C-alpha positions as CSV (number, residue, x, y, z in Angstrom):
1,M,-0.4,-0.2,-0.1
2,F,1.2,3.3,-1.0
3,L,0.6,6.9,0.7
4,S,-0.1,9.1,-2.5
5,Q,0.3,12.9,-2.1
6,V,1.6,13.2,1.1
7,K,1.4,17.2,2.0
8,F,4.4,18.6,4.5
9,S,3.5,21.9,6.5
10,H,4.9,23.2,9.3
11,M,1.3,23.0,11.5
12,E,0.2,20.2,10.7
13,K,2.2,16.7,11.0
14,R,1.5,13.1,9.5
15,V,2.8,10.2,11.6
16,L,4.1,7.1,9.9
17,N,5.1,4.5,11.7
18,Y,8.0,2.4,10.0
19,R,10.1,-0.9,10.7
20,I,13.4,-0.2,11.8
21,I,16.2,-3.5,12.3
22,I,19.0,-2.6,13.7
23,E,21.9,-5.3,13.9
24,K,25.7,-4.7,16.7
25,E,28.2,-5.6,13.8
26,K,32.3,-4.3,14.2
27,Y,34.5,-2.4,12.8
28,E,37.7,-3.7,11.2
29,D,39.5,-2.4,14.2
30,G,36.9,-4.4,16.9
31,R,35.2,-1.5,17.9
32,P,31.5,-2.0,17.9
33,V,28.3,-0.4,15.9
34,Y,24.8,-0.7,15.2
35,V,23.8,-0.8,11.5
36,A,20.1,0.4,11.0
37,Y,17.7,-0.6,8.2
38,C,14.0,0.3,7.2
39,P,12.8,-2.2,4.4
40,T,9.9,-0.5,3.5
41,L,11.8,2.4,2.7
42,G,15.3,1.2,1.4
43,I,17.6,2.9,3.8
44,S,20.3,2.3,6.4
45,D,22.3,3.9,8.4
46,Y,24.9,3.2,11.1
47,G,26.3,4.6,14.7
48,D,28.6,3.9,17.6
49,T,25.7,3.8,19.9
50,I,21.5,3.2,18.7
51,E,20.7,6.1,20.3
52,E,22.8,7.6,17.4
53,T,21.7,5.0,14.8
54,L,18.4,6.0,15.1
55,K,18.6,9.3,15.1
56,S,20.5,9.6,11.8
57,I,18.1,6.8,9.8
58,K,14.7,8.8,11.2
59,E,16.9,11.8,9.6
60,G,17.2,10.2,6.4
61,M,13.8,8.6,6.4
62,E,12.3,11.8,6.6
63,L,14.7,13.5,3.7
64,A,13.5,10.2,1.7
65,I,9.7,10.5,2.4
66,E,9.6,14.3,1.9
67,S,12.1,14.0,-1.0
68,M,9.0,11.6,-2.6
69,A,6.4,13.8,-1.7
70,K,8.0,16.9,-3.5
71,Q,8.4,14.7,-6.6
72,N,4.9,13.4,-6.4
73,E,6.0,10.2,-5.9
74,D,3.8,6.8,-4.2
75,I,5.0,6.8,-0.9
76,P,5.3,3.1,0.8
77,L,3.4,2.5,4.1
78,D,4.9,0.1,6.7
79,H,2.1,-2.2,8.3
80,I,3.8,-3.1,10.8
81,E,0.7,-5.0,12.7
82,E,0.9,-7.0,10.1
83,Q,4.6,-8.2,10.8
84,M,5.8,-10.3,13.3
85,I,9.6,-10.7,13.7
86,T,11.0,-13.7,15.8
87,S,14.2,-16.1,15.9
88,A,14.9,-19.8,15.4
89,K,17.4,-21.8,17.4
90,I,18.8,-24.5,15.1
91,S,20.6,-27.7,16.2
92,L,23.8,-29.3,14.3
93,P,25.3,-32.2,14.6
94,S,28.6,-32.0,16.9
95,S,29.9,-33.5,14.4
96,L,29.0,-31.3,11.6
97,K,32.1,-29.0,10.9
98,V,31.1,-25.7,10.8
99,S,32.8,-22.2,10.4
100,F,30.8,-19.1,12.0
101,A,31.2,-15.3,10.7
């Protein structure tokens, strides 16, 4: 589903809710880095803290949405209430030789 013809003004704000996935990774020197991704908008960013990463990706998302609206493009909407994020434990035979990244 898309939101067409979104008007942005300083007096009235429309709130759009998007899913953001944040994963902790490491720089080459071993320091932690947090990578954020918004699948619906195809936007990603990173930062040294979760807070910094969230702030940065939100700014990028706002700019992308405003740009789409100014170009009269349809804005993709995320339906978070219809999504589920989960994890799965996978058992492997101890005899299986594997290496992990």
